[in-house]
Backbone of each chain as ProteinMPNN parsed JSONL, in Angstrom:
{"seq_chain_A": "MSTVTFDDWKKFDLKVGEVLEVARVPKTEKLYKLQVDIGTDKPIQIVTSLVPYYSEEELKGKKIVVLVNLEKAKFGGEISEGMLLCAETEDESKCVLLTPHKDIEAGTPIM", "coords_chain_A": {"N_chain_A": [[3.042, 0.815, 13.205], [4.277, -2.079, 11.555], [7.276, -2.67, 9.574], [7.256, -2.812, 5.996], [8.172, -4.605, 2.996], [9.634, -3.938, -0.258], [8.948, -5.981, -1.992], [6.566, -6.887, -0.793], [5.002, -4.652, -1.325], [4.805, -4.71, -4.122], [2.837, -6.535, -4.626], [0.458, -5.264, -4.805], [-1.894, -4.006, -6.947], [-2.139, -1.108, -8.251], [-3.766, 1.428, -10.022], [-4.25, 4.178, -12.324], [-7.488, 5.424, -12.598], [-10.443, 6.325, -14.473], [-13.366, 8.058, -13.82], [-16.323, 7.098, -15.2], [-19.118, 6.881, -14.966], [-21.569, 7.8, -12.517], [-23.625, 6.893, -9.827], [-26.135, 7.029, -7.263], [-26.374, 4.601, -4.631], [-29.309, 2.936, -4.095], [-31.387, 3.3, -1.174], [-29.328, 3.732, 0.634], [-27.232, 5.89, 2.592], [-24.749, 7.022, 2.092], [-23.506, 5.967, -0.131], [-22.032, 5.773, -3.34], [-22.18, 4.2, -6.56], [-19.702, 3.624, -8.867], [-18.716, 3.591, -12.286], [-15.716, 2.685, -13.567], [-13.081, 3.375, -15.678], [-10.278, 1.468, -16.158], [-8.404, 1.122, -18.038], [-8.849, -1.273, -19.253], [-10.862, -3.557, -21.319], [-13.454, -3.372, -20.359], [-15.203, -1.29, -18.086], [-14.73, -1.204, -14.472], [-16.764, -1.749, -11.531], [-17.053, 0.321, -8.752], [-17.868, 0.666, -5.382], [-18.428, 3.234, -3.13], [-18.144, 5.346, -0.25], [-18.6, 8.163, -0.67], [-20.539, 10.133, -0.73], [-20.998, 12.191, 1.285], [-18.913, 13.912, 0.714], [-18.31, 14.477, -1.994], [-19.948, 15.657, -4.919], [-22.055, 14.196, -7.493], [-21.468, 15.389, -9.926], [-18.92, 16.423, -9.515], [-17.433, 14.098, -9.356], [-17.688, 12.765, -11.786], [-15.84, 12.001, -14.654], [-13.452, 12.399, -13.384], [-9.986, 11.727, -12.722], [-8.71, 9.153, -10.833], [-7.29, 7.125, -8.149], [-6.935, 3.69, -8.024], [-7.158, 0.678, -6.218], [-6.795, -2.294, -7.64], [-6.676, -5.078, -7.509], [-7.94, -5.96, -5.208], [-9.835, -8.147, -3.123], [-13.177, -8.876, -4.166], [-16.096, -7.206, -2.884], [-19.275, -6.741, -1.201], [-21.351, -3.936, -0.93], [-24.116, -2.288, 0.333], [-25.624, -4.005, -1.175], [-24.451, -4.016, -3.638], [-21.888, -5.044, -5.869], [-18.451, -4.39, -5.331], [-15.577, -3.83, -7.126], [-13.066, -3.041, -6.532], [-11.024, -0.549, -4.874], [-11.073, 2.884, -4.217], [-8.599, 5.413, -3.606], [-8.259, 7.646, -0.906], [-7.359, 10.588, 0.975], [-7.927, 10.84, 4.334], [-9.081, 12.516, 7.167], [-8.692, 11.735, 10.685], [-10.988, 12.238, 12.207], [-12.886, 12.054, 10.313], [-13.857, 14.365, 9.13], [-12.869, 15.456, 6.816], [-12.39, 14.254, 3.536], [-10.502, 13.456, 0.883], [-9.982, 12.87, -2.482], [-7.301, 11.038, -4.075], [-5.332, 12.025, -6.846], [-3.81, 12.054, -10.145], [-1.127, 14.358, -10.563], [-0.611, 15.613, -13.003], [-2.302, 15.282, -16.177], [-2.88, 11.914, -17.171], [-3.096, 8.755, -18.837], [-5.952, 6.622, -18.241], [-5.527, 3.539, -16.608], [-2.815, 3.594, -16.358], [-0.082, 2.32, -14.552], [0.525, 2.593, -10.999], [3.449, 3.325, -9.295]], "CA_chain_A": [[2.856, -0.184, 12.143], [5.59, -2.683, 11.277], [7.871, -2.344, 8.284], [6.946, -3.664, 4.853], [9.256, -4.642, 2.013], [9.228, -3.57, -1.606], [8.254, -7.15, -2.551], [5.18, -6.811, -0.282], [4.321, -3.555, -2.02], [4.571, -5.066, -5.528], [1.633, -7.395, -4.745], [-0.723, -4.397, -4.898], [-2.063, -3.505, -8.311], [-2.759, 0.223, -8.213], [-3.806, 2.014, -11.358], [-5.062, 5.366, -12.55], [-8.82, 5.144, -13.123], [-11.242, 7.502, -14.843], [-14.764, 7.823, -13.464], [-17.178, 7.26, -16.378], [-20.503, 7.085, -14.536], [-21.78, 7.909, -11.066], [-25.028, 6.781, -9.41], [-26.36, 6.715, -5.855], [-26.883, 3.26, -4.337], [-30.603, 3.157, -3.441], [-31.577, 2.911, 0.236], [-28.139, 3.956, 1.456], [-27.032, 7.335, 2.791], [-23.427, 7.565, 1.722], [-22.827, 5.176, -1.156], [-22.113, 5.868, -4.794], [-21.496, 3.186, -7.371], [-18.997, 4.274, -9.977], [-18.119, 2.787, -13.357], [-14.383, 3.276, -13.646], [-12.168, 2.879, -16.714], [-8.903, 1.237, -15.668], [-7.572, 0.787, -19.193], [-9.216, -2.595, -19.765], [-11.988, -3.504, -22.259], [-14.705, -3.083, -19.674], [-14.962, -0.604, -16.807], [-15.07, -1.936, -13.254], [-17.67, -1.029, -10.627], [-16.532, 0.57, -7.405], [-18.83, 1.256, -4.448], [-17.62, 4.083, -2.246], [-18.989, 6.166, 0.626], [-18.161, 9.547, -0.873], [-21.671, 11.076, -0.843], [-20.862, 13.417, 2.096], [-17.737, 14.706, 0.367], [-18.252, 14.835, -3.419], [-21.187, 15.563, -5.698], [-21.946, 13.357, -8.694], [-20.839, 16.19, -10.981], [-17.486, 16.515, -9.229], [-16.773, 12.809, -9.562], [-17.733, 12.308, -13.176], [-14.704, 12.418, -15.472], [-12.24, 12.599, -12.586], [-8.944, 10.709, -12.652], [-8.548, 8.742, -9.44], [-6.334, 6.038, -7.939], [-7.743, 2.522, -7.689], [-6.554, -0.625, -5.914], [-7.551, -3.088, -8.613], [-6.705, -6.518, -7.213], [-8.537, -6.243, -3.898], [-10.936, -9.112, -3.253], [-14.465, -8.213, -4.353], [-16.913, -7.117, -1.672], [-20.59, -6.151, -1.471], [-21.79, -2.843, -0.058], [-25.453, -1.853, -0.068], [-26.146, -4.939, -2.16], [-23.75, -3.85, -4.918], [-20.501, -5.542, -5.909], [-17.362, -3.444, -5.545], [-14.472, -4.59, -7.713], [-11.808, -2.367, -6.249], [-11.154, 0.5, -3.857], [-10.356, 4.106, -4.592], [-7.787, 5.923, -2.498], [-8.536, 8.999, -0.4], [-6.756, 11.054, 2.222], [-9.082, 11.062, 5.222], [-8.699, 12.88, 8.532], [-9.167, 10.704, 11.616], [-12.368, 12.543, 12.642], [-13.719, 11.904, 9.106], [-14.43, 15.634, 8.679], [-12.414, 15.705, 5.445], [-11.992, 13.096, 2.745], [-10.059, 14.053, -0.375], [-9.481, 11.866, -3.421], [-5.988, 11.182, -4.698], [-5.429, 12.197, -8.295], [-2.505, 12.367, -10.733], [-0.834, 15.791, -10.563], [-0.845, 16.039, -14.392], [-3.157, 14.283, -16.8], [-2.222, 10.704, -17.662], [-4.128, 7.834, -19.293], [-6.53, 5.584, -17.369], [-4.819, 2.267, -16.731], [-1.387, 3.745, -16.054], [0.228, 1.756, -13.235], [1.118, 3.41, -9.924], [4.679, 2.681, -8.795]], "C_chain_A": [[4.217, -0.786, 11.786], [6.005, -2.427, 9.824], [7.425, -3.323, 7.202], [8.111, -3.598, 3.862], [8.719, -4.214, 0.649], [8.534, -4.747, -2.301], [6.805, -7.216, -2.061], [4.393, -5.795, -1.117], [3.936, -3.952, -3.454], [3.368, -5.995, -5.728], [0.359, -6.575, -4.969], [-0.78, -3.759, -6.279], [-2.865, -2.202, -8.246], [-2.671, 0.842, -9.594], [-4.537, 3.353, -11.326], [-6.401, 4.907, -13.138], [-9.501, 6.437, -13.545], [-12.71, 7.178, -14.572], [-15.644, 8.13, -14.678], [-18.612, 7.574, -15.989], [-20.597, 7.045, -13.029], [-23.268, 7.741, -10.792], [-25.083, 6.53, -7.916], [-26.785, 5.254, -5.735], [-28.19, 3.444, -3.56], [-30.616, 2.627, -2.002], [-30.293, 2.963, 1.057], [-27.935, 5.465, 1.559], [-25.769, 7.868, 2.141], [-22.832, 6.97, 0.463], [-23.124, 5.626, -2.593], [-21.641, 4.549, -5.379], [-20.968, 3.87, -8.619], [-18.628, 3.221, -11.022], [-16.797, 3.467, -13.688], [-13.561, 2.587, -14.74], [-10.792, 2.7, -16.1], [-8.016, 0.727, -16.821], [-7.831, -0.59, -19.763], [-10.437, -2.451, -20.672], [-13.256, -2.975, -21.597], [-14.402, -2.303, -18.41], [-15.263, -1.529, -15.624], [-16.019, -1.082, -12.42], [-17.015, -0.886, -9.259], [-17.617, 1.237, -6.578], [-18.039, 2.003, -3.39], [-18.525, 5.049, -1.482], [-18.603, 7.64, 0.542], [-19.298, 10.567, -0.916], [-21.499, 12.32, 0.031], [-19.784, 14.376, 1.591], [-17.71, 15.213, -1.076], [-19.635, 14.711, -4.051], [-20.962, 14.638, -6.9], [-21.192, 14.094, -9.798], [-19.324, 16.282, -10.771], [-16.759, 15.219, -9.571], [-16.666, 12.429, -11.028], [-16.563, 12.882, -13.975], [-13.394, 12.52, -14.718], [-11.279, 11.416, -12.726], [-8.655, 10.434, -11.178], [-7.502, 7.637, -9.357], [-7.092, 4.846, -7.371], [-6.853, 1.329, -7.351], [-7.402, -1.667, -6.629], [-7.676, -4.549, -8.194], [-7.13, -6.842, -5.781], [-9.673, -7.244, -4.096], [-12.262, -8.355, -3.344], [-15.247, -8.22, -3.048], [-18.265, -6.539, -2.067], [-20.886, -5.069, -0.449], [-23.148, -2.379, -0.557], [-26.027, -2.73, -1.162], [-25.462, -4.873, -3.522], [-22.316, -4.371, -4.817], [-19.53, -4.377, -6.115], [-16.132, -4.224, -5.984], [-13.121, -3.918, -7.484], [-12.065, -1.297, -5.204], [-10.425, 1.734, -4.356], [-9.67, 4.688, -3.363], [-8.093, 7.386, -2.206], [-7.6, 9.303, 0.754], [-7.91, 11.427, 3.137], [-8.602, 11.38, 6.629], [-9.341, 11.892, 9.514], [-10.584, 10.954, 12.122], [-13.373, 12.467, 11.479], [-14.359, 13.217, 8.631], [-14.027, 15.962, 7.245], [-12.023, 14.388, 4.784], [-11.73, 13.603, 1.333], [-9.49, 12.954, -1.273], [-8.018, 12.119, -3.778], [-6.164, 11.231, -6.208], [-4.031, 12.391, -8.868], [-2.337, 13.888, -10.848], [-0.949, 16.399, -11.967], [-1.65, 14.939, -15.064], [-2.34, 13.121, -17.354], [-3.325, 9.678, -17.905], [-4.649, 6.923, -18.174], [-5.806, 4.27, -17.652], [-3.334, 2.364, -16.436], [-1.094, 3.194, -14.654], [0.829, 2.786, -12.274], [2.314, 2.639, -9.382], [4.96, 3.167, -7.377]], "O_chain_A": [[5.21, -0.062, 11.723], [5.201, -2.029, 8.981], [7.24, -4.511, 7.462], [8.92, -2.67, 3.886], [7.508, -4.139, 0.437], [7.63, -4.537, -3.11], [5.91, -7.564, -2.832], [3.271, -6.056, -1.55], [2.869, -3.575, -3.94], [2.931, -6.217, -6.857], [-0.693, -7.13, -5.285], [0.146, -3.075, -6.715], [-4.095, -2.206, -8.195], [-1.631, 0.787, -10.25], [-5.333, 3.624, -10.427], [-6.433, 4.099, -14.066], [-9.178, 7.512, -13.041], [-13.23, 6.161, -15.03], [-15.708, 9.272, -15.133], [-19.254, 8.427, -16.601], [-19.828, 6.363, -12.351], [-24.091, 8.376, -11.451], [-24.19, 5.895, -7.356], [-27.467, 4.724, -6.613], [-28.187, 4.041, -2.483], [-29.949, 1.647, -1.672], [-30.195, 2.29, 2.084], [-28.409, 6.222, 0.712], [-25.72, 9.014, 1.696], [-21.769, 7.405, 0.019], [-24.271, 5.826, -2.993], [-20.812, 3.857, -4.788], [-21.683, 4.586, -9.32], [-18.27, 2.095, -10.678], [-16.751, 4.646, -14.038], [-13.376, 1.37, -14.721], [-10.203, 3.651, -15.584], [-7.035, 0.013, -16.612], [-7.115, -1.036, -20.659], [-10.993, -1.359, -20.792], [-14.027, -2.23, -22.202], [-13.434, -2.617, -17.718], [-15.974, -2.523, -15.774], [-16.076, 0.139, -12.573], [-16.496, -1.847, -8.693], [-18.214, 2.231, -6.993], [-17.09, 1.465, -2.819], [-19.541, 5.508, -2.002], [-18.316, 8.279, 1.555], [-19.044, 11.754, -1.12], [-21.819, 13.418, -0.423], [-19.75, 15.536, 2.002], [-17.143, 16.272, -1.346], [-20.389, 13.784, -3.756], [-19.826, 14.341, -7.268], [-20.382, 13.504, -10.513], [-18.549, 16.225, -11.726], [-15.613, 15.238, -10.02], [-15.673, 11.842, -11.458], [-16.327, 14.09, -13.972], [-12.339, 12.707, -15.324], [-11.699, 10.264, -12.832], [-8.395, 11.344, -10.392], [-6.902, 7.259, -10.364], [-7.8, 4.965, -6.371], [-5.921, 1.005, -8.087], [-8.561, -1.896, -6.282], [-8.683, -5.191, -8.494], [-6.734, -7.862, -5.217], [-10.383, -7.202, -5.1], [-12.451, -7.33, -2.69], [-15.087, -9.113, -2.216], [-18.401, -5.924, -3.125], [-20.695, -5.264, 0.751], [-23.312, -2.106, -1.746], [-26.82, -2.27, -1.983], [-25.845, -5.586, -4.45], [-21.63, -4.163, -3.816], [-19.752, -3.501, -6.952], [-15.698, -5.157, -5.308], [-12.15, -4.212, -8.181], [-13.182, -1.152, -4.709], [-9.302, 1.647, -4.854], [-10.107, 4.48, -2.232], [-8.174, 8.229, -3.099], [-7.109, 8.398, 1.428], [-8.77, 12.229, 2.77], [-7.823, 10.63, 7.217], [-10.379, 11.295, 9.228], [-11.307, 10.008, 12.433], [-14.553, 12.777, 11.644], [-15.292, 13.196, 7.828], [-14.753, 16.661, 6.538], [-11.404, 13.524, 5.405], [-12.632, 14.117, 0.67], [-8.611, 12.199, -0.856], [-7.555, 13.259, -3.784], [-7.032, 10.564, -6.771], [-3.141, 12.849, -8.152], [-3.279, 14.606, -11.184], [-1.336, 17.558, -12.112], [-1.684, 13.804, -14.589], [-1.265, 13.308, -17.925], [-4.37, 9.723, -17.257], [-3.901, 6.51, -17.287], [-5.515, 3.942, -18.802], [-2.661, 1.345, -16.279], [-1.767, 3.553, -13.688], [1.535, 3.71, -12.678], [2.211, 1.457, -9.052], [5.946, 2.753, -6.766]]}, "seq_chain_B": "MSTVTFDDWKKFDLKVGEVLEVARVPKTEKLYKLQVDIGTDKPIQIVTSLVPYYSEEELKGKKIVVLVNLEKAKFGGEISEGMLLCAETEDESKCVLLTPHKDIEAGTPIM", "coords_chain_B": {"N_chain_B": [[-1.916, -10.514, -11.56], [-2.241, -11.722, -8.228], [-5.084, -11.84, -5.956], [-5.555, -9.501, -3.289], [-6.196, -8.934, 0.218], [-8.265, -6.831, 2.338], [-7.156, -6.702, 4.86], [-4.464, -7.244, 4.251], [-3.908, -4.883, 2.887], [-4.114, -2.961, 4.909], [-1.706, -3.054, 6.203], [-0.038, -1.256, 5.119], [1.343, 1.857, 5.459], [0.324, 4.682, 4.4], [0.639, 8.093, 3.705], [-0.245, 11.586, 3.426], [2.23, 13.738, 2.282], [4.345, 16.652, 2.578], [6.495, 18.383, 0.501], [9.347, 19.764, 1.692], [12.024, 20.494, 1.249], [14.323, 20.315, -1.493], [16.946, 18.653, -3.111], [19.594, 17.917, -5.436], [21.089, 14.672, -5.682], [24.47, 14.321, -5.382], [26.698, 13.322, -8.05], [24.922, 11.614, -9.322], [22.514, 10.909, -11.902], [19.733, 11.09, -11.929], [18.649, 11.454, -9.434], [16.882, 12.969, -6.782], [17.094, 14.205, -3.419], [14.677, 14.493, -1.001], [13.263, 16.447, 1.61], [10.642, 15.64, 3.606], [7.655, 16.548, 5.046], [5.696, 14.632, 7.112], [3.818, 14.999, 8.971], [4.911, 14.481, 11.411], [7.28, 15.138, 14.141], [9.741, 15.554, 12.956], [10.933, 15.977, 9.62], [11.009, 13.405, 7.046], [13.53, 11.802, 5.008], [13.446, 11.337, 1.549], [14.589, 9.58, -1.221], [14.495, 9.91, -4.661], [13.916, 9.178, -8.125], [13.259, 11.43, -9.827], [14.316, 13.437, -11.387], [14.302, 13.551, -14.302], [11.67, 14.296, -14.749], [10.498, 16.253, -13.09], [11.126, 19.601, -12.043], [13.203, 21.174, -9.518], [11.873, 23.373, -8.516], [9.203, 22.82, -9.117], [8.728, 20.704, -7.421], [9.05, 21.611, -4.813], [7.206, 22.361, -1.964], [5.068, 20.901, -2.784], [2.224, 18.761, -2.281], [2.268, 15.368, -1.701], [2.106, 11.73, -2.025], [3.035, 9.322, 0.261], [4.611, 6.262, 0.98], [5.137, 5.201, 4.07], [6.061, 3.279, 5.872], [7.884, 1.631, 4.622], [10.729, -0.508, 4.316], [13.904, 0.947, 5.071], [16.186, 2.2, 2.579], [19.197, 2.532, 0.576], [20.128, 4.891, -1.825], [22.278, 6.084, -4.251], [24.067, 6.558, -2.237], [22.606, 7.792, -0.275], [20.273, 7.705, 2.393], [16.966, 6.52, 2.077], [13.86, 7.054, 3.424], [11.339, 6.247, 2.83], [8.812, 5.966, 0.255], [7.719, 7.737, -2.544], [4.612, 8.023, -4.327], [3.895, 7.508, -7.736], [2.269, 7.782, -10.938], [3.221, 5.883, -13.617], [4.08, 5.434, -16.957], [4.551, 2.432, -18.907], [6.705, 2.537, -20.697], [8.219, 4.408, -19.495], [8.107, 7.034, -20.353], [6.455, 8.939, -19.282], [5.96, 10.231, -16.034], [4.11, 10.832, -13.294], [3.338, 12.545, -10.397], [1.298, 11.485, -7.608], [-1.283, 13.275, -5.986], [-3.189, 14.976, -3.408], [-6.538, 15.765, -4.269], [-7.844, 18.026, -3.289], [-6.65, 20.578, -1.046], [-5.063, 19.316, 1.865], [-3.946, 18.508, 5.179], [-0.457, 17.776, 5.757], [0.508, 14.538, 6.748], [-1.97, 13.417, 6.941], [-3.748, 10.392, 6.919], [-3.868, 7.938, 4.259], [-6.531, 6.184, 2.968]], "CA_chain_B": [[-1.541, -10.384, -10.151], [-3.268, -12.39, -7.429], [-5.947, -10.967, -5.154], [-5.124, -9.149, -1.935], [-7.317, -8.676, 1.124], [-8.227, -5.534, 2.995], [-6.173, -6.824, 5.95], [-3.137, -7.031, 3.635], [-3.791, -3.457, 2.547], [-3.972, -2.146, 6.124], [-0.318, -3.082, 6.69], [0.722, -0.205, 4.436], [1.13, 3.154, 6.085], [0.416, 5.724, 3.373], [0.274, 9.395, 4.268], [0.035, 12.8, 2.669], [3.481, 14.399, 2.654], [4.596, 17.947, 1.928], [7.924, 18.504, 0.19], [9.888, 20.983, 2.3], [13.297, 20.842, 0.612], [14.705, 19.481, -2.639], [18.34, 18.809, -3.54], [20.127, 16.835, -6.258], [22.092, 13.8, -5.066], [25.687, 14.493, -6.184], [27.234, 12.179, -8.815], [23.872, 10.768, -9.893], [21.844, 11.627, -12.987], [18.278, 11.194, -11.832], [18.141, 11.402, -8.057], [16.7, 14.041, -5.809], [16.725, 13.86, -2.048], [13.632, 15.405, -0.536], [12.852, 16.441, 3.014], [9.191, 15.581, 3.462], [6.839, 16.613, 6.265], [4.602, 13.656, 7.122], [2.996, 15.277, 10.15], [5.645, 14.114, 12.622], [8.153, 16.22, 14.612], [10.901, 15.723, 12.072], [10.666, 15.46, 8.275], [11.778, 12.238, 6.619], [14.235, 11.981, 3.733], [13.088, 10.397, 0.484], [15.399, 9.675, -2.429], [13.595, 9.554, -5.752], [14.537, 9.412, -9.449], [12.319, 12.301, -10.54], [14.995, 14.531, -12.1], [13.859, 13.742, -15.692], [10.239, 14.605, -14.859], [10.104, 17.426, -12.309], [12.192, 20.507, -11.602], [13.228, 21.41, -8.071], [10.844, 24.377, -8.204], [7.892, 22.162, -9.159], [8.546, 19.771, -6.301], [9.055, 22.276, -3.504], [5.887, 22.767, -1.479], [4.007, 20.044, -3.317], [1.661, 17.677, -1.467], [2.485, 14.099, -2.397], [1.649, 10.548, -1.293], [4.251, 8.64, 0.69], [4.577, 5.005, 1.734], [5.974, 5.62, 5.192], [6.657, 2.168, 6.64], [8.732, 0.776, 3.784], [12.075, -0.64, 4.902], [14.823, 1.963, 4.573], [17.092, 1.735, 1.523], [20.177, 3.549, 0.179], [20.272, 5.156, -3.256], [23.287, 7.114, -4.467], [24.733, 6.822, -0.964], [21.712, 8.52, 0.634], [19.167, 6.918, 2.973], [15.592, 6.878, 1.752], [13.025, 6.567, 4.534], [9.98, 6.015, 2.357], [8.708, 5.997, -1.205], [6.561, 8.508, -2.998], [3.848, 7.309, -5.351], [3.731, 8.124, -9.052], [1.738, 7.018, -12.065], [4.329, 5.838, -14.571], [3.817, 4.607, -18.14], [5.5, 1.319, -18.944], [7.923, 2.938, -21.429], [8.872, 5.431, -18.652], [8.106, 8.361, -20.981], [5.746, 9.857, -18.391], [5.894, 9.885, -14.619], [3.301, 11.906, -12.726], [3.107, 12.363, -8.967], [-0.06, 11.519, -7.058], [-1.469, 14.407, -5.077], [-4.593, 15.107, -3.002], [-7.339, 16.575, -5.186], [-7.995, 19.327, -2.621], [-5.585, 20.676, -0.049], [-5.288, 18.642, 3.147], [-2.735, 18.618, 5.979], [0.577, 16.736, 5.755], [0.3, 13.555, 7.803], [-3.293, 12.797, 6.832], [-3.628, 9.02, 6.4], [-4.534, 7.51, 3.026], [-7.358, 4.995, 3.218]], "C_chain_B": [[-2.629, -11.019, -9.282], [-3.965, -11.388, -6.496], [-5.337, -10.701, -3.785], [-6.371, -8.851, -1.088], [-7.185, -7.28, 1.731], [-7.251, -5.56, 4.186], [-4.743, -6.677, 5.43], [-2.892, -5.537, 3.422], [-3.498, -2.608, 3.778], [-2.566, -2.167, 6.715], [0.525, -1.953, 6.113], [0.34, 1.156, 4.989], [1.406, 4.24, 5.034], [-0.087, 7.031, 3.958], [0.466, 10.494, 3.227], [1.339, 13.389, 3.191], [3.572, 15.753, 1.973], [6.1, 18.096, 1.739], [8.437, 19.832, 0.722], [11.158, 21.44, 1.593], [13.638, 19.823, -0.466], [16.175, 19.731, -2.94], [18.709, 17.655, -4.453], [21.06, 15.986, -5.416], [23.337, 13.868, -5.94], [26.114, 13.191, -6.865], [26.161, 11.19, -9.245], [23.16, 11.591, -10.962], [20.396, 11.958, -12.691], [17.757, 11.453, -10.433], [18.044, 12.761, -7.373], [16.65, 13.43, -4.421], [15.788, 14.944, -1.54], [13.515, 15.311, 0.976], [11.332, 16.61, 3.0], [8.52, 15.577, 4.838], [5.732, 15.58, 6.155], [3.795, 13.791, 8.425], [3.638, 14.883, 11.461], [6.588, 15.266, 12.992], [9.225, 16.574, 13.594], [10.517, 15.258, 10.682], [11.45, 14.176, 8.01], [12.472, 12.568, 5.296], [13.788, 10.908, 2.745], [13.98, 10.657, -0.719], [14.555, 9.143, -3.583], [14.187, 9.968, -7.097], [13.63, 10.273, -10.322], [12.989, 13.403, -11.355], [14.524, 14.673, -13.557], [12.439, 14.298, -15.822], [9.827, 15.894, -14.161], [11.323, 18.278, -11.973], [12.14, 20.654, -10.078], [12.106, 22.369, -7.657], [9.447, 23.738, -8.184], [7.649, 21.299, -7.921], [8.36, 20.492, -4.971], [7.657, 22.748, -3.132], [4.76, 21.853, -1.911], [3.532, 19.03, -2.263], [1.719, 16.396, -2.292], [1.931, 12.959, -1.543], [2.869, 9.681, -1.006], [3.919, 7.332, 1.396], [5.624, 5.136, 2.828], [6.685, 4.46, 5.867], [7.376, 1.148, 5.761], [10.114, 0.679, 4.426], [13.016, 0.389, 4.263], [15.749, 1.368, 3.51], [18.068, 2.861, 1.213], [20.212, 3.67, -1.337], [21.277, 6.294, -3.415], [23.972, 7.512, -3.17], [23.871, 7.529, 0.061], [20.597, 7.598, 1.126], [17.826, 7.444, 2.468], [14.675, 6.225, 2.781], [11.579, 6.339, 4.122], [9.99, 6.094, 0.85], [7.512, 6.85, -1.573], [5.903, 7.805, -4.171], [3.646, 8.17, -6.595], [2.929, 7.204, -9.951], [2.807, 7.058, -13.142], [3.993, 4.913, -15.73], [4.909, 3.549, -18.267], [6.787, 1.65, -19.7], [8.695, 4.047, -20.7], [8.912, 6.819, -19.291], [7.399, 9.395, -20.108], [5.772, 9.332, -16.975], [5.255, 11.072, -13.897], [3.041, 11.603, -11.25], [1.613, 12.228, -8.653], [-0.141, 12.632, -6.032], [-2.914, 14.411, -4.588], [-5.308, 16.086, -3.935], [-7.665, 17.959, -4.61], [-6.947, 19.379, -1.515], [-6.002, 20.008, 1.259], [-3.938, 18.554, 3.85], [-1.756, 17.469, 5.707], [0.353, 15.828, 6.953], [-1.057, 12.877, 7.735], [-3.141, 11.387, 6.255], [-4.397, 8.815, 5.096], [-5.273, 6.214, 3.337], [-7.561, 4.22, 1.918]], "O_chain_B": [[-3.815, -10.868, -9.573], [-3.503, -10.267, -6.285], [-4.687, -11.567, -3.2], [-7.445, -8.559, -1.613], [-6.135, -6.642, 1.646], [-6.601, -4.556, 4.481], [-3.904, -6.059, 6.085], [-1.824, -5.009, 3.732], [-2.729, -1.65, 3.707], [-2.261, -1.391, 7.621], [1.651, -1.716, 6.55], [-0.826, 1.549, 4.985], [2.545, 4.651, 4.815], [-1.118, 7.065, 4.628], [1.236, 10.347, 2.278], [1.528, 13.521, 4.401], [2.96, 15.98, 0.929], [6.877, 17.956, 2.684], [8.02, 20.896, 0.266], [11.349, 22.634, 1.362], [13.296, 18.645, -0.372], [16.608, 20.881, -3.017], [18.21, 16.542, -4.284], [21.749, 16.503, -4.536], [23.28, 13.512, -7.117], [25.918, 12.102, -6.326], [26.473, 10.028, -9.508], [23.198, 12.821, -10.933], [19.882, 12.981, -13.144], [16.557, 11.652, -10.248], [18.973, 13.569, -7.384], [16.223, 12.288, -4.25], [16.07, 16.139, -1.637], [13.651, 14.232, 1.554], [10.804, 17.583, 2.46], [8.787, 14.715, 5.676], [4.922, 15.628, 5.23], [3.183, 12.836, 8.903], [2.997, 14.939, 12.51], [6.69, 16.249, 12.258], [9.565, 17.742, 13.402], [9.838, 14.24, 10.552], [12.444, 13.901, 8.683], [12.067, 13.475, 4.568], [13.757, 9.721, 3.071], [14.114, 11.79, -1.18], [13.973, 8.062, -3.493], [14.875, 10.984, -7.194], [13.276, 9.879, -11.434], [12.297, 14.226, -11.956], [14.357, 15.799, -14.024], [12.049, 14.729, -16.907], [8.893, 16.56, -14.606], [12.398, 17.765, -11.664], [11.149, 20.296, -9.441], [11.478, 22.207, -6.61], [8.617, 24.072, -7.339], [6.522, 21.178, -7.44], [7.606, 20.039, -4.109], [7.006, 23.453, -3.903], [3.625, 22.006, -1.461], [4.321, 18.515, -1.471], [1.272, 16.358, -3.438], [1.361, 13.189, -0.476], [3.636, 9.349, -1.909], [3.069, 7.287, 2.285], [6.826, 5.177, 2.564], [7.791, 4.627, 6.382], [7.469, -0.032, 6.099], [10.611, 1.645, 5.004], [12.932, 0.663, 3.066], [16.056, 0.177, 3.541], [17.807, 4.017, 1.545], [20.314, 2.669, -2.046], [21.14, 7.343, -2.785], [24.407, 8.653, -3.011], [24.341, 7.839, 1.155], [20.05, 6.808, 0.357], [17.587, 8.651, 2.436], [14.705, 5.011, 2.983], [10.694, 6.248, 4.973], [11.042, 6.268, 0.233], [6.432, 6.714, -0.998], [6.557, 7.08, -4.92], [3.291, 9.347, -6.533], [2.911, 5.99, -9.752], [3.253, 8.134, -13.539], [3.659, 3.747, -15.522], [6.034, 3.735, -17.802], [7.845, 1.108, -19.383], [9.689, 4.561, -21.211], [9.656, 7.689, -18.838], [7.703, 10.586, -20.181], [5.625, 8.132, -16.743], [5.799, 12.176, -13.894], [2.575, 10.516, -10.908], [0.771, 12.792, -9.352], [0.814, 12.894, -5.301], [-3.79, 13.899, -5.285], [-4.744, 17.105, -4.335], [-7.752, 18.941, -5.348], [-6.42, 18.347, -1.099], [-7.146, 20.126, 1.696], [-2.897, 18.528, 3.192], [-2.169, 16.336, 5.46], [0.044, 16.299, 8.047], [-1.276, 11.865, 8.402], [-2.488, 11.201, 5.229], [-5.435, 9.435, 4.864], [-4.706, 5.275, 3.896], [-8.23, 3.186, 1.914]]}, "name": "protein", "num_of_chains": 2, "seq": "MSTVTFDDWKKFDLKVGEVLEVARVPKTEKLYKLQVDIGTDKPIQIVTSLVPYYSEEELKGKKIVVLVNLEKAKFGGEISEGMLLCAETEDESKCVLLTPHKDIEAGTPIMMSTVTFDDWKKFDLKVGEVLEVARVPKTEKLYKLQVDIGTDKPIQIVTSLVPYYSEEELKGKKIVVLVNLEKAKFGGEISEGMLLCAETEDESKCVLLTPHKDIEAGTPIM"}
C-alpha cells in the first residue's frame, strides 16, 4: 500500500460511539442495525455484519470506534450512516471490535 | 468535515500492533519511543506523546491500533514509522488508547 500523509488522515472523522440499540435486519443473515450515540443530538444508524461474531447483548452499551463522515450506503434495505472499526483476520474466522482502553465519552475524537 | 468514500478509506493501512518495548525519548517531556510488533519480521518504531497519560508498565505488552503506511516523521530526533490511535478530548485532559475488545494477533488488519 502506498504512503499516506497526515493531511490525508485528517480528512477522516473518527469518533468514539456508544451503542444504544441493537436489532437484526430482517431477511438478512449477518446484519445488525445499531443506533449509535456519537455525541450529537441524535444517534446515527450503522448497519454492520457482526451477527456471526457478537450477540445483541454484547453489543448493547459498548463503546466502539466509528468512521462518521463516510458516504451513506444501504445494506439490506437499511441506511448506514457510518462504519464501525474491527480487527478482522483474512480468513474472516475472527472479527473483534475496537474499543477505548479506558472509558471515555461518546463523541470523543480519535486522533 | 466533508464526506469520504470507502475507496479513500482503503488507502489507510491500519493494523493491530503489540507494544514490545517502551523507552523515554531523552531531553523531551512527553515522548516515548515504542517498538511495536505489527506482524512483520521486524518491529517498527513509533514515537508518541503519551508520557502524561500512560506509564511504561501500562504500555508494555498492550495491543494497540497503528496506522502503518503514514509517511515517516522525526520527533525529538527519533524516527516514527507509524502513528497509534487514541481517543483524545479537545482540552487534552484525557487521552485513551484504542485496543481490540478481545485478544487478537498483532498484524491483524483493521477494516
